[in-house]
LOSE-943924 format. One record per residue (C-alpha): residue number from 1; residue in one letter; x negated, y, z negated. Coordinates in steps of 0.5 Angstrom, whole numbers, always signed. Example, Ala and Ser with C-alpha at 12.3 -4.5 7.8 and 13.67 -1.06 7.14 Angstrom:
REM LOSE-943924
1 | A | -25 | -9 | -16 $
2 | S | -27 | -2 | -14 $
This chain:
REM LOSE-943924
1 | M | -87 | +343 | +282 $
2 | K | -79 | +342 | +282 $
3 | T | -74 | +341 | +287 $
4 | C | -67 | +342 | +288 $
5 | V | -61 | +343 | +293 $
6 | L | -58 | +349 | +294 $
7 | G | -50 | +348 | +295 $
8 | S | -46 | +344 | +299 $
9 | F | -46 | +336 | +302 $
10 | P | -43 | +333 | +308 $
11 | K | -36 | +330 | +305 $
12 | I | -36 | +324 | +310 $
13 | P | -41 | +318 | +308 $
14 | A | -48 | +316 | +311 $
15 | G | -45 | +309 | +312 $
16 | S | -39 | +305 | +308 $
17 | G | -36 | +308 | +303 $
18 | A | -31 | +313 | +301 $
19 | S | -29 | +320 | +305 $
20 | V | -27 | +326 | +303 $
21 | R | -25 | +328 | +310 $
22 | S | -20 | +322 | +312 $
23 | A | -17 | +322 | +304 $
24 | V | -15 | +329 | +305 $
25 | Q | -12 | +327 | +312 $
26 | R | -8 | +321 | +309 $
27 | F | -6 | +325 | +303 $
28 | E | -3 | +330 | +307 $
29 | R | +1 | +325 | +312 $
30 | G | +3 | +322 | +305 $
31 | A | -1 | +316 | +306 $
32 | I | -4 | +316 | +299 $
33 | G | -2 | +320 | +293 $
34 | P | -5 | +325 | +288 $
35 | R | -9 | +320 | +284 $
36 | E | -12 | +316 | +290 $
37 | L | -14 | +323 | +292 $
38 | S | -17 | +325 | +286 $
39 | T | -21 | +318 | +285 $
40 | T | -24 | +319 | +292 $
41 | F | -27 | +326 | +290 $
42 | R | -30 | +323 | +283 $
43 | D | -33 | +317 | +287 $
44 | V | -36 | +322 | +293 $
45 | T | -38 | +327 | +288 $
46 | A | -41 | +321 | +284 $
47 | R | -45 | +319 | +290 $
48 | V | -48 | +326 | +291 $
49 | V | -51 | +326 | +284 $
50 | N | -53 | +319 | +284 $
51 | L | -57 | +321 | +291 $
52 | A | -60 | +327 | +287 $
53 | D | -62 | +322 | +281 $
54 | A | -65 | +317 | +286 $
55 | A | -70 | +323 | +290 $
56 | H | -72 | +325 | +282 $
57 | L | -69 | +332 | +283 $
58 | D | -70 | +337 | +277 $
59 | V | -63 | +340 | +279 $
60 | T | -57 | +339 | +283 $
61 | T | -50 | +341 | +285 $
62 | D | -44 | +337 | +285 $
63 | G | -44 | +337 | +293 $
64 | Q | -38 | +342 | +293 $
65 | I | -34 | +336 | +295 $
66 | R | -28 | +338 | +292 $
67 | W | -29 | +345 | +296 $
68 | Y | -26 | +346 | +302 $
69 | D | -31 | +352 | +303 $
70 | L | -35 | +357 | +299 $
71 | F | -29 | +361 | +297 $
72 | D | -24 | +355 | +295 $
73 | P | -25 | +356 | +288 $
74 | L | -25 | +363 | +287 $
75 | A | -18 | +363 | +291 $
76 | R | -16 | +358 | +286 $
77 | D | -18 | +362 | +280 $
78 | I | -17 | +369 | +282 $
79 | D | -10 | +372 | +283 $
80 | N | -9 | +376 | +290 $
81 | F | -15 | +373 | +293 $
82 | R | -12 | +369 | +298 $
83 | P | -15 | +364 | +304 $
84 | S | -13 | +366 | +311 $
85 | G | -15 | +363 | +318 $
86 | L | -21 | +360 | +320 $
87 | L | -27 | +365 | +322 $
88 | R | -34 | +362 | +324 $
89 | L | -39 | +363 | +318 $
90 | F | -44 | +367 | +321 $
91 | D | -48 | +363 | +327 $
92 | N | -46 | +356 | +325 $
93 | N | -42 | +352 | +328 $
94 | F | -38 | +351 | +321 $
95 | Y | -31 | +355 | +319 $
96 | Y | -29 | +358 | +313 $
97 | R | -22 | +361 | +311 $
98 | H | -23 | +368 | +310 $
99 | P | -20 | +371 | +304 $
100 | V | -15 | +376 | +304 $
101 | I | -15 | +381 | +298 $
102 | T | -7 | +382 | +297 $
103 | G | -8 | +386 | +291 $
104 | R | -12 | +387 | +285 $
105 | L | -16 | +382 | +283 $
106 | Q | -15 | +378 | +277 $
107 | F | -18 | +372 | +274 $
108 | Q | -14 | +366 | +271 $
109 | G | -19 | +361 | +271 $
110 | G | -19 | +354 | +270 $
111 | T | -20 | +350 | +276 $
112 | L | -28 | +350 | +277 $
113 | A | -29 | +349 | +270 $
114 | A | -26 | +343 | +270 $
115 | W | -29 | +341 | +277 $
116 | T | -36 | +342 | +274 $
117 | R | -34 | +339 | +267 $
118 | E | -32 | +333 | +271 $
119 | A | -39 | +333 | +275 $
120 | A | -43 | +334 | +269 $
121 | A | -40 | +328 | +266 $
122 | L | -43 | +324 | +272 $
123 | S | -49 | +327 | +273 $
124 | R | -56 | +324 | +270 $
125 | I | -60 | +331 | +272 $
126 | P | -58 | +338 | +270 $
127 | L | -53 | +341 | +274 $
128 | K | -52 | +348 | +277 $
129 | V | -46 | +351 | +281 $
130 | A | -47 | +356 | +287 $
131 | L | -42 | +361 | +288 $
132 | P | -41 | +366 | +293 $
133 | G | -45 | +373 | +291 $
134 | P | -41 | +380 | +290 $
135 | F | -44 | +382 | +297 $
136 | T | -42 | +376 | +301 $
137 | V | -35 | +376 | +298 $
138 | L | -34 | +384 | +301 $
139 | A | -37 | +382 | +307 $
140 | L | -33 | +376 | +309 $
141 | S | -26 | +378 | +306 $
142 | E | -21 | +382 | +309 $
143 | D | -19 | +388 | +304 $
144 | Q | -11 | +389 | +304 $
145 | S | -11 | +393 | +298 $
146 | Y | -16 | +397 | +295 $
147 | R | -18 | +401 | +301 $
148 | D | -24 | +404 | +296 $
149 | R | -30 | +400 | +297 $
150 | A | -33 | +402 | +290 $
151 | R | -27 | +400 | +286 $
152 | W | -26 | +393 | +290 $
153 | L | -34 | +392 | +288 $
154 | A | -33 | +393 | +281 $
155 | D | -27 | +389 | +280 $
156 | V | -31 | +383 | +285 $
157 | V | -37 | +383 | +280 $
158 | D | -32 | +383 | +274 $
159 | V | -28 | +377 | +276 $
160 | L | -34 | +373 | +279 $
161 | R | -37 | +374 | +272 $
162 | L | -31 | +371 | +269 $
163 | E | -32 | +366 | +273 $
164 | A | -39 | +364 | +271 $
165 | D | -38 | +365 | +264 $
166 | S | -32 | +360 | +265 $
167 | L | -37 | +355 | +266 $
168 | T | -40 | +355 | +259 $
169 | G | -39 | +349 | +256 $
170 | T | -38 | +345 | +262 $
171 | G | -45 | +342 | +262 $
172 | A | -47 | +347 | +268 $
173 | V | -54 | +350 | +266 $
174 | E | -55 | +355 | +272 $
175 | V | -50 | +359 | +276 $
176 | Q | -53 | +360 | +283 $
177 | W | -51 | +367 | +287 $
178 | D | -51 | +365 | +294 $
179 | E | -52 | +372 | +298 $
180 | P | -53 | +370 | +306 $
181 | A | -50 | +376 | +307 $
182 | L | -56 | +380 | +304 $
183 | A | -61 | +376 | +309 $
184 | A | -56 | +376 | +315 $
185 | L | -53 | +383 | +315 $
186 | P | -56 | +389 | +315 $
187 | G | -54 | +395 | +311 $
188 | A | -54 | +394 | +303 $
189 | E | -58 | +399 | +299 $
190 | R | -63 | +396 | +294 $
191 | G | -61 | +401 | +289 $
192 | E | -54 | +398 | +290 $
193 | V | -56 | +391 | +289 $
194 | R | -60 | +392 | +283 $
195 | D | -54 | +396 | +280 $
196 | V | -49 | +390 | +281 $
197 | Y | -54 | +384 | +279 $
198 | A | -55 | +388 | +273 $
199 | A | -48 | +388 | +271 $
200 | L | -47 | +381 | +274 $
201 | T | -52 | +377 | +271 $
202 | G | -54 | +381 | +264 $
203 | G | -53 | +378 | +258 $
204 | A | -50 | +371 | +262 $
205 | Q | -50 | +365 | +258 $
206 | L | -53 | +360 | +263 $
207 | V | -59 | +361 | +267 $
208 | Q | -58 | +366 | +274 $
209 | S | -61 | +365 | +280 $
210 | I | -60 | +368 | +287 $
211 | A | -60 | +364 | +294 $
212 | L | -62 | +368 | +300 $
213 | Y | -61 | +364 | +307 $
214 | W | -59 | +365 | +314 $
215 | G | -64 | +371 | +315 $
216 | L | -69 | +375 | +313 $
217 | S | -71 | +375 | +305 $
218 | A | -77 | +377 | +304 $
219 | R | -75 | +385 | +304 $
220 | W | -71 | +383 | +298 $
221 | L | -76 | +380 | +293 $
222 | G | -78 | +387 | +291 $
223 | G | -71 | +389 | +290 $
224 | L | -70 | +384 | +285 $
225 | E | -76 | +385 | +280 $
226 | G | -73 | +387 | +273 $
227 | L | -67 | +384 | +274 $
228 | P | -65 | +378 | +269 $
229 | V | -65 | +373 | +274 $
230 | A | -69 | +367 | +273 $
231 | R | -70 | +365 | +280 $
232 | V | -70 | +367 | +287 $
233 | Y | -69 | +361 | +293 $
234 | V | -71 | +363 | +300 $
235 | D | -70 | +360 | +307 $
236 | A | -77 | +360 | +309 $
237 | V | -74 | +356 | +316 $
238 | S | -70 | +363 | +318 $
239 | D | -76 | +368 | +315 $
240 | P | -82 | +364 | +315 $
241 | A | -86 | +371 | +314 $
242 | V | -83 | +370 | +307 $
243 | L | -88 | +365 | +305 $
244 | A | -93 | +370 | +305 $
245 | A | -90 | +375 | +301 $
246 | L | -90 | +369 | +296 $
247 | A | -97 | +367 | +297 $
248 | E | -99 | +374 | +296 $
249 | T | -95 | +377 | +290 $
250 | V | -94 | +373 | +283 $
251 | W | -86 | +375 | +282 $
252 | P | -83 | +376 | +275 $
253 | F | -78 | +370 | +277 $
254 | E | -79 | +363 | +279 $
255 | V | -79 | +362 | +286 $
256 | G | -76 | +357 | +291 $
257 | A | -78 | +355 | +298 $
258 | G | -73 | +353 | +303 $
259 | L | -78 | +349 | +307 $
260 | L | -73 | +343 | +309 $
261 | D | -69 | +346 | +315 $
262 | A | -61 | +345 | +313 $
263 | R | -59 | +346 | +320 $
264 | S | -63 | +341 | +324 $
265 | V | -63 | +334 | +324 $
266 | R | -71 | +333 | +325 $
267 | A | -75 | +330 | +319 $
268 | E | -80 | +334 | +316 $
269 | N | -87 | +332 | +316 $
270 | P | -89 | +332 | +308 $
271 | D | -96 | +334 | +310 $
272 | E | -94 | +340 | +314 $
273 | V | -90 | +342 | +308 $
274 | L | -95 | +341 | +303 $
275 | S | -100 | +345 | +308 $
276 | R | -95 | +351 | +308 $
277 | L | -93 | +351 | +301 $
278 | E | -100 | +350 | +298 $
279 | P | -102 | +358 | +298 $
280 | V | -95 | +359 | +294 $
281 | L | -96 | +354 | +289 $
282 | R | -104 | +357 | +288 $
283 | R | -101 | +364 | +287 $
284 | Q | -95 | +362 | +283 $
285 | G | -97 | +356 | +279 $
286 | A | -94 | +350 | +280 $
287 | D | -89 | +350 | +275 $
288 | R | -85 | +356 | +277 $
289 | V | -84 | +354 | +284 $
290 | W | -78 | +350 | +287 $
291 | L | -78 | +347 | +294 $
292 | H | -71 | +346 | +297 $
293 | P | -67 | +346 | +303 $
294 | S | -66 | +352 | +307 $
295 | S | -59 | +352 | +305 $
296 | G | -53 | +347 | +304 $
297 | L | -53 | +341 | +307 $
298 | E | -46 | +340 | +309 $
299 | L | -48 | +343 | +317 $
300 | L | -52 | +336 | +317 $
301 | P | -49 | +329 | +319 $
302 | P | -49 | +325 | +312 $
303 | D | -55 | +320 | +314 $
304 | R | -59 | +326 | +316 $
305 | A | -57 | +330 | +309 $
306 | E | -59 | +324 | +305 $
307 | Q | -65 | +324 | +309 $
308 | K | -67 | +331 | +307 $
309 | V | -65 | +330 | +299 $
310 | L | -70 | +324 | +299 $
311 | A | -76 | +328 | +303 $
312 | L | -76 | +332 | +297 $
313 | G | -77 | +327 | +292 $
314 | A | -83 | +324 | +297 $
315 | I | -86 | +331 | +298 $
316 | K | -86 | +332 | +290 $
317 | N | -89 | +326 | +289 $
318 | L | -95 | +327 | +294 $
319 | I | -95 | +334 | +291 $
320 | N | -96 | +332 | +284 $
321 | G | -100 | +326 | +286 $
322 | Q | -105 | +331 | +289 $
323 | K | -105 | +335 | +282 $
324 | G | -106 | +329 | +278 $
325 | R | -99 | +329 | +275 $
């Protein structure tokens, strides 16, 4: 069995150490300069990837330490994709700057690739990048230009593919497409989802995966068969029934079970996690199963986020120890 995290990490430290939040505030007041702010970003990113190494994760993100929110790198790399006012992110006590589409989308690139190259140089374990998927982009953006959903979606797929392709050679090994909109919101059609992801992921240079969280994900598993996607990560906290689907059917992709609640400070009991995961391991095969938090960890206090990451290592040792590994 393998372990990973899905996305973001708190930008303030669990104890002593640099805080991105306070550094940004000091920078905006003129108390520090660009060099000191950049050093803070680098130091906190190093702290996140070092924690992943201490927990013996198999893959990690950089914690999205430089990101204001899940759309930040797109706003920097794509023309006419502009951040606007703050809106609540689904049903979380967390806000994002909702993007406004002011003209035809055009990829310029450079920012995310540079951030990723820096993080990969700091990390001793493989690095992945989590980006919002096309249906989440459409659901959480405001179109003031296209007035035609099909044309808008087609261009969104193109610029996202260009963003993902720009990560080739940066040291990243995987692009994870985050689709909370598919899990949390009704309405998407299975055929359209298949067509969009075939166009987005087909022929990609890096490993491609999809993360479904904050809603019902079991219904999408069958619709993702046959796509060039190596892994599908699901939120087993929001949708406990998904574990039955993972235990009943051998899927053509590796599966991730989000059994550590990324929206609760409660520490999971490793034995309870193991008992819930064992039927999935037996059905899929241990080498095809990933354990991870149910979503990104930025919603938690920093000390509890660290505990969740370290718990992944402890549970992995427990499971692999029982299997004689």
